[in-house]
N, C-alpha and C positions, 0 to 999 in steps of 0.2 A: 585463368588458371585458378584452381581451388584445391585445397586439401580436404580430406574427410577423416573424421575421427569419431569413435563411439564414446568418447569421453565428454563430460559436461562442458558447456560454453565457458564457464569460468576458467576451467583448466586450459581450454583452447586459447582463450584471450591471453592468459599469462604466458603460455608457450609461444604464441605468435610475437608477443612483445619481447620476450627474452631472447628469442632466436632471430628477431628482426626479419620475419618472413615477409616476402614481397607479395603475398597472396593471402586470401581469406581462408579460414578453416571452417568447414561446415560441420555441424553437430548432428550425429545420427545415433543418439543414445538408445533408441529402440531397435537399431539394426535393420531398418527398413530396406536399405540397399543390399544388405547381406541376404535378406529373404528374397528380394526381387531378382537379384543377379547371381545369387549363390557365391558371393564373394568369400574369399578365404579369411578365416579368423583363427585366433588362438585365445587361450584363457591364461591370465596371470593375476595373481592376487585376488581371485574371485571375480574378476571382470573379464568380459569378452571384448577383445580388441581386434581391429582389422590388421591383417598382415599387410606389409608394405607392397603396393603395386601401383602401376601407373596406367591410366586409361586415356587414350586419345579419343575424344568425343567431338564429332563434327556434325553440326546441324541435328543434334539429338540422337545420332547413331554412333555406337562404339566402333571405331575403325581399327583399333589395335590395343592389345593389353600386354604390358610388360610385367611378367611374373615368373619366377621370383625376381626381386630386385637385389642383385648381388654382383659385384660388391657395390654397396650403396654410394661410395664416394666416386664411382665412375658412371653412375646411372644417368646423370644429366647429359653427359656426352653421348651415351647410347641413344637417348631420346632425340637429341639434336641430329645425330646421324640418320636416324629413322625418318625424321621430318624432312630432311634434305632429299631423301630418296622418294618422297611422295610427290615430287613435282616432275614426273617424267614427261617426255615429249608427248603431245596429244596422240591418243590411240595406242600407246604402249603401256604395259603393266609394270608397276614398280617392283623391284626385286631387292632382297637383302644383300649383304656383303658377299655371301656365297653364291649368289645368282638364283636363289629360290624365290618364286613369286610370294609376295607378302599376302598374308591372310589375317583373319581376326580369330586368334585362339581364345578359347574359354579358359578363364583362370581355374586351376585346380583348387580343391578345398584344402 
């Protein structure tokens, strides 16, 4: 598990220590992933920052994108619920809570 930020490594290091994050935060100050994947951003204080989203990546392929992340305090549970749905019996398609087949949505800008 990784976090991604467009902020410098020094800021990320301080943030990870202050919040006691159990994962590494990767630096993308050049917004390379924004360009490659058209990830959503916003501008604040003259800086371009990534909007909060969660990508499930398996063997180099994006399986699912959660965006927008709201409310943030319930998001971890939403991700865990989704992951539990991904282990259907062999030959069956995983579905969401409403019974819709799961797909890989592209995050809006």
